N, C-alpha and C positions, 0 to 999 in steps of 0.2 A: 541526720537532718533536724529531727525533732529537738535533740539536745542543743544543737547549734542555734536554733531559733529561741529556745529557752535561755541560752546563755546571752543572746543579744538582748531579749527583753529584760533579763535581770540587770544587764549592764546599763540599760536606759533608765530603769526605775531607780537603781541604787546610786546613780551619779549625783554628787553633791559638791557644794562649794565649801571652802574652809570655814570653820565655825567663827573665827574672829572677823571674817568678812561677810558673814551671813546677812547681817542688817543692811550693809551697804549693797549687797547684791540684790536683795529684795527691792530696795529703793530704786535701783537701776532698772530692774525688770519692770517694776510697777510704772516707772516714768515712760518706758518704751510702750508698753501696752496701753497706757492712758493716752498718749499722743495718737497711737494708730487707732484706738477706739473712736476718738473724736474725728479723725479723718474718714474712717469708715462710715460713721453716722452721717457726716455731711454729705459724703458721696452718695450714700443710699437715698437721702432725702431728695437730692437733686435728680438722681436717676429715676425715682419713683414718680416725681413731679413730671419729668419728661415722658414717662410711660403713660401716666394718666392723660396728659394733654395729647399725646400721639393717638391714644385709643379713642378719645373724644372726636379727634378730627378724622380718623380713619374708619372707626366703627360707626360712629354717629348713634343711630337708633338702636344698634345691636348691643350697646353697653348695658342695656337692662335685661339682656337675655343670657342664659347660661351658654357657655362657661365664662363669657366675658365679664359678666356681672361678678362672678366669683373673683376673677382676676383684679377687678376694680376694688373690690372690698379688701383684697389682700394688700394692694398698693397702699390704700388709706391706712390700713392697720400698721404696716411697716413705717410709713411716714411718721405716724404718731409715736410709735415705739422709738424710732431713731431720734426724734426731737426730745423725749423724755431722757433717753440715755445721754444725749449731747449735753443736756442741762446738769445731769448728775456728774458726767466727767468734768465739766467746767467748775463745778463746785469742789470736786475732790481735787482738782489741780491746784487749789489754793494752798494746800498743805500736803504734799505727797508723802512725806516721812510719816506724819501722823495718821494719814488716811490709807496706810498700806493695806490693811485687811479689807477695808471697804472697796478699794480699787481692785483687789484680787477677786473678791466675791462679785462685784459688778462686771468684771471681765468674763467670768465664767457664765453668769446669767445672760449677759449680752451675746455671748457666742451661742448659748442654748436657744436664745430667742431667734437669733439670725438663721441658724441651721434649721430649726423647727419651721420657721416661715418658709424656707426653701423646700423642706419636706412638704408643706402645704401646696406650694406651687407645683412640685413635681406630681403630687397626687391629683391635682386639678388637670395637669397635663395628660394623666392617664385616660381622662375622658375623651381626649382627642388624638394624641400622639403615642401614648405608651411609653414615653422616654423619661428619664430620670436625671437629665443633664444638669439641671439647675441644683439638685440635691448634691450630686457628685462634685460639682464645682465649689459648693458651699463647704463640703467635707475637706476638699484640698485646700480651700482658702484659709480655713481655720487653722490648718496645719502649718501654713507657711507665713501668714501675716502677723498674728500675735505669737508671742512666746510663752507656751504653757509648760507646766510640769507634766510628765507623761501621765501621772495619776489624775490630774485635773482634766487633761484632754480625754482621758478614758471615760471619765464621768459624762463630759459633754457628748461624746460619741454614743455612749450606751444609751442615754436618754433619747437622743435624736434617732438612733437606729431602731430602738424599741418602738417608738412612735411610728416610724415609717413601716415596719414589718406588721404592726398591729392594724394600722389603717389601710395599707396597700390593697388587701382583698376587697374592700368596699368600693374602691374606685376603679380597679382593673379586674375584669371578669375572666380574662384568660389566666388560667392557672400556670401555663408555660411562661408567659411574660411576667407573672408575679414571682415565679421561682428565679427567672433570669435576673430580674431586677433586684431581688434580695441578694443573689450570689454576687452580682456585679457591685453593688453598693457596699457589700460586706468587704469585698476584695479591695475596693478603693479606701474604705475606712481603715482597714489594717495597714495598707501601704501608707496612707497619709499619717497614721499614728506613729509608725516606725520613722518616717521622714521628720515628723515634729520632734520625736525623741532625740534623733540624731542632731537636729538643730539646737534643741535644748542643751544636749551634752556638749556641742561645739561651743555654744555660748558661755557655758560654765568654764570650759577649758580656756577660752580667750579671756574671760574675766580673771581666772586664776593666773594666767601668764601675765596679764596686765599688772596685777598686783605684785607678782614676783618681780616684774621689771621695775615697778615703782619702789619696792623695797630695796632692790639692788642700787637703783638710782639714788635713793635716800642714803643708803649706806655709803656709796661711793661719794656723794656730796659731803657727807659727814668726814669721811677720811681725808678728802681733799681739803676741807676747811681746817682739819687738824693739822695737815701738812703745811698749809698756808700759814697757820698760826705758828707752827714750829719754825718755819722758814723766816718769818718775821722776827721771832725771838732770836734765831741764830743770827740773822742779819744785824739786829740790834746789839747782840753780844760782840759781834765782829767789829762794831763800830764804837763800842763804848769801853771804857776802862773799868775793870772788874771791881776795883776798890772804891772809886768815887762815883761811878756812873756817868761821868762826862765823856766827851770824845776822847779816843786814844790817839797814839802817835801815828798810826797808819792813816786815820782819817785826816789828821793834821797835814801830813805829807800830800795827800791827794787834793785836799781843799786848797792848800797853799798854791799848788800848780794851777788850779782852775781860776782862783782869785788873781793870781799874778797874769794870766793871760787876758782876763777881763779888764783889769786896770791898764794893762799895757795897750790894749786895743782902743780904750777910751781916753788914755793919757791922764788917768786919775791917780792920786796917791794911794799908796799902800802901806799901812803902818803895822808893826809887829811889836808886841810886848812880851817879854819873857820874864817869869816870876820865879822866885826862890824863897823858900821859908828860911828865915834866919835861924842859925844855930840849931837846926833841926836834930843834928846828931846828939847833942847834949840833951834835948827833949826826949829823944827816942831811948837813949841810954838810961835815963833816970826815971822816966814815967813808964817805961815799957812799950813794947811793939803795939799793943792793943790801943793804948793811949795815942801812940803815934799815928796809927791808922785813922783813929777818930779825928785827930787834928788835921791830917790831910784831907778828910772828907768835909770837914767844916770850912777850911780854907777854899776847897774847890767850890762849895756851895756858894760862899761869899763872892768868889770871882765871877761865877755864872750870873748871879743876881745883879751884881754891879755893873757887869758888861752888857747886860741885856739891851739897853737902849742903843748901844753902839754895835754890837755884834753877837751872833749866836755861836761863834767858833771860838769856844773855849776848850782846850785839850790839855790833858796831862802829858807832859814831855818826857817824864822819867823821874822816878824817885820822888822828891819833893819839889820838882820843877813843873811850871805850867807855862803855856804860851796862849796868846790871844791874837787872832788875825783880825785887822780892822780895815777892810776894803773901803776906799773912797773917804778915809779919815786922814786929815792933815796933821802936821807935827803938834800944833797947839791942842787940838781936841785929844790927840793921843796921850799927850803929857798930863792933860787935865784928867783924863780917865784914870791913868796910871796913878796919879796922886790919890784919886778917889778910892781906887782898889786898896792902896796902902792903908789909908785911914780906916776903911770898912773891915779889913782883916784885923787890925788892931783893935777895932771896936768890938770884935767878938769876945774879947776879954778872956782868951784861953790862957789860963795861968802858965807862966813859964819862970820858975823860981831860979832857974840855972842860967838865965839870960842876963848879960851885963848891959844890954840895951834898954829893955823894958821888962816890966813884971809880967807882961802878956806876950804872947806869940806875935812876931812881926814878919814882914816880908820885904825883900828888896826887889826892884824892877828895873830892867833895861829896856829902852825904847829906841826904836829907829823908824824913819819914814823915808820912802823914795818913790819916785814914778818909774815903774818897771819900763826897761828899754832893752834893746840888744846890747848895750854897753854894760848893763848890770846883770845880776842873776839872783836867783832865789838863794843859793848857797852864800852869796855875798851878804844879802839881807839878814839871813839867820846869823852868820858869823859876826857881822857888825852889831846886831842886836845882843848877841851873847857877850861880846866885849863890853857893851853898855851895862849888862847885868853883872859882869865881873867887877867892873869899877864900883857899882852900887853896892856889892856884897863887901867890899872893902870898908865901906862907911857903915853898912848895916842900916836897915829900916829907912831906905832911901830910893829916890828915883833918879836915874841918870839917863840923859839922852846923849847918844854918841854919833 
């Protein structure tokens, strides 16, 4: 039995929070005790004012006689003390993290003051009733209202109990009642200390669990963000051509269907431009594949930049071929853009000494426009545009509308 009790006491005293959260835990604990200290101060100020007013009304002339005079003095003392503590708490509240030590010390002194005052009331009660109910209630209240470390509460209880035991014989003449009051108060004191220790331990466990949950949540959010970022990258990779960084064939096929349906519903024109780099095999064979890849990237960049005012849908169709979808663009504007694309690519001035067309890399373009309907199809639009490109490639560095 004794060893079990010792084990319980040791468990209450040794309980602690993780070192990395010790500062945050202290701030949290001080915040709770400060708020409760203010509430208790205000409550006792109001209660004692009511007690004084009630005594003046009910007791009238007896207020100047013992023991009522003693009660009256005690009420006034407590009101003054609570006002002082309330002012202190209000000042400490302005910066809780910085005033941590002051809040802790104030809380301990506040509790000692309150319990000692209750000791005084119970001692006065010995003159008439012989009861210690006020002191016992104070002991239990200090155990359940604020949250103290077991060692801190032990100091509070030790001081108050010592004061009670020393002064009790001067107010209570019956040795049997003195003994009974000491036994009862000690029993309540030990029980309250254990209860407070359990509450403190539970609060630490709740705090630790809360921080564990926060850590897990943070880690989960971090992993989710990484997954989201990875998914975005994968989605981007699935939509873009690995060499040029522009849209790939799959995106072109999907977008072509979407724009076809939109233009069909609104009865608006849909234009398509197909582009091919002239004499690219000669360029690639003589300058090398690395230079060929660089050439394709530069041409792709020029096409995207030039088509920007008209369309965002520039895709690599395959090899050195590109396609540009132009929704709601008529024939004239499509031809105008195609010619501008041709000039801008030649303006890149990419050397091509093996071309019999120009000393720079050039492109040929096929263009076609129609208003989508049930009588036409995407396949027909692509096929017709490809025929136009075929005719343009015969002439080289040219734009052909078919």
